[in-house]
Phi, psi and omega in degrees: 000137176275135177272153180293147181298138179275137175268135180287144180283124178281144180299337183261005178297130179089350177273150176288142179310322178295328177292321177298310181297323180296319178297320177295315180296326179298325183271324187249347182093311178217159177296323180299319178293325174300312179302315182294319183295330183252010180053052182253161175296151186305328182246028184301309183297313181300318180297317180295319180293337177270358174110359179283136182276130171208108183299317180298316181292316180299318181296318179295318179294317180303316181298312181294313185286331176293318177297315182294318178294323179296317178293323181294319181294319180297320178296314181298318181292321182293325180288328179288330182284339184288000000 
């Protein structure tokens, strides 16, 4: 039997859209600067968060949010070890 294709878990799955935008703003200052840095359409993040598919925007968001989630985990783990 063939199993159904697995969808990869996005780093922002389960996050509120404002939390996603806040993580992007922490790194780039504004959403517009994020769009410019990655050569994305002006409303790319907003479109993806509303459910519109865009591989380029999703990949750029994945990269930023994976970095942000990794640092958050490191901070949380280091405080537990102390």
